[in-house]
N, C-alpha and C positions, 0 to 999 in steps of 0.2 A: 417082790424084791425091795429091800430097804434102800434108802438113799446112799448110805455108805457103801453097800455092796455094789451098787450101780456105778458109783464113782471109781471104786477100786477095780472093777472090771474094765472100765475105760482106760484107767492108768496101766493096767497089765497089758491090754491089747496094744496100746501105743508103745509101751516099753519094749515089748517083744518085736514089734514091726520095725522100730527104729534101731534097736540094738543089733538086729540081724545084719544090718548093713555095715556094722563095725568089722565084719569079716573082710569086706572089701578094703577098708582102710588098712587093716593089719597086713594084708597081702601086698598092697601097693607100697606101703611104707618100707617093708623089708626089700622089695624089689628096687626101691629108689636108693637103697644103701644104708638105711638105718638098721640098728640091731634090734632084737626083740625087746631088750630092756628100754632102749630109747623110744621105740614105738609105744610101749606100754606107758612110759612116763608122759608122753604126749596126751594119751587118752585120759590118764588120771588127773593131770594138772591143767592142761589146756581145755579139754572136754568141750570142744566146739567143732562139730563135724566139718563145717565148711572151711574153717580156718585150718584144721588139720589137713584136709585134702589140698588146700592152697599151699601149705608148707611142703608137702610131699611133691606137689607139682613143681615147685622151685628146685628141689633137689633133683628131680628127674630131668627137668629141662635145662638146668644150668643157670648161671647168672642172668642170662637174657630174659628169663621169665620172672625175675625178682620184682620189678616194679608193679606188674599186674597183680602178682600174688599179694604183695604188701598192701596195695589198694583194696583188693578184695577182702583181706583179713580185717583191715581197718573198718570198712563198711559193715562187715559182719559184727564187729565189736560194737559199733554204734547201734546196730539192731538190738543186741542183747541189753545195751544200756537203756534203750527205750522200753524194753520189756521190764527192766528193773523199776522204772517209774510206774509201770502199770501194776505190778504186784507188791511193791514195798508197803503201801498203805494197807493193802488187803491182808498181808501176812502179819504186819506189826510185830516184828521180832527184834531182839537186841542181842548184843554180845556175839558169842560164837555162832549162834543160830543165824545171825545176819550174814556172817561169812559163808555159812553152809548154803543159805538161800541164794546168795550171789553166785556161788558155784553151780547151783542147780537151775538157775534162770536161763532156760533155753526155749526154743520154739515149742517143744512138746509140752513141757510143764506149764508154760504160759497158756497154751491153747486149751488144755484140759481145765485149768483153773478158771479162766474167764468164761468158759462154756457152762459153768454151774449156775444154779438159780439163787444160791445164798452163800454168805461168806464162809460158813463152816465147811460146806461141801467144796468150795473153791480152795480152801486151805488144804483139805484132805487130798484133793486132786493134784494140787501143786507138788506136795511133798511125796505122794505115792508115785506120781509120774516121774518126777526128777530123780528120785532114788532108784526107781525101776530102770530108767534109761541108763543111769550111771553104771549100775551093776551089769546090765545086759551089754552095753556098749563096750565096757572094758573086758568082759569075758570073751565077747566075739572078736575084739581086737587081738587078744592073746591067741585065740584059735586061728585067726587069719594069719598072724605073723608066724606061727609055728608051722602051719600047713603050706603057706607061701604059694608057689606056682602050682602046687598039686591041685588047687581049687579051680584053676582056669579063670575065665572071666566071670565074676560074680553076677553080672547081668543075665547070664544064662539061667540062673535060678530065680530071677525076678526080684532080687534083693533091693535093687535100685528103686523099685516101684513100691516096696512095702510101706515105707514111711509116708509116701504121698497118699497111698490108699487109706492109711490110718487117719490122716488129716481130713480127707474127704468124708470119712465116716463121722468125724467130729463136726464138720461143717454142715453136713446135710440137714440135720434136725433144726438148725438155726435159720434156714432159708424159708421163712414163713411169709414173705411178702414179695411183691413184684420187684420193688426197689432192691431188696437184699439179693435176689437172684440176679438182677441186672449188674450189680456191683461185683458179685462173685464171678460172673461170666466175663466182665471186662478185665478183672484182675487176672483170670486164667488166660485170656487171650494175650495180654501183655507179657505174661510169663512165657508163653509158648513162642512169642515173637523174639523175646530177648535171649532165651535159653541157648540157641545155637551160637551166639556171639559174645557170651559172657562167662566168666568163671563160675564154678559151682557155688551156689548160695546167693549170688547176685540176683538171679531172676526172682527168687522168693522176696528179696528186699524190695525190688522194683515193683512187684505185684502188690506187696503190702502197702507201699507208698501210694500206688494208684488207688487202692481200695480206701485208704485213709482220706485222700483228697476228694474222692467221690462221696465219701460219707460226710465230710465237712460241707461240700456243696449241697448235699441233700438236706443237711440240718439247717443250713442258711436259708433254704428255699421252702422247707416243709416244717421246720421246728418240731421234730419228733421227740418223744421222751427219751431219757438216757438209756443206753443199751442194757444196763444191769440195774436191778432193783434188789438190794439186800433187804432181808426181813426187817432189820432194825431201822432202816431208812424210812420204811412205810410207817412204823410206829412213831418215829420222831416227827414225821410230817403231820401225822394226825394230831399229835400233842400240840 
């Protein structure tokens, strides 16, 4: 299997797994009082699953839930901003492509991109995953909003676990040391403890922060090599 085909297979798997849960958003959005057109506009323009669910939660719960939802959406926006810092140098795009890259900078596209071994594969992974999730998410949002209550609870079909399973599949090959496994286990434990008490999306943010802090502590005490080595970096170092 060639490098590009392997990356595209990863992108397709993540896009399908993540996009499938868009059915849930479509159904919940219509149930909260939004029209099919309004629901579709949210997925097309906002395109941030956690923030979309937070907004629907406000509409469903009334004004009382607004402060929590606004706080959750803001934190999720900060998360995507940090992703932007991670991928902007790697993509090196200008003009309208920069706008497109900003729209597609989400959990899934970032995860697939940084999981590659060289810059070319990372760029392929980012664009293929971002576009794939965008298309699948919007199609499933439309399907969910049209079917509405006929679907019942989407969790019956395991759709809420599909995206998490895709992330685990991406993470597993990178756990090659005891320290990496320990950091992953710590982040997972924190997410499980926070999940029952926080809005959708916040446990992921807290777990990522935990892993980041643990990684910084590890680097300060063990001075490991950088997590990614692009091919051109090795050549430049040798020169």
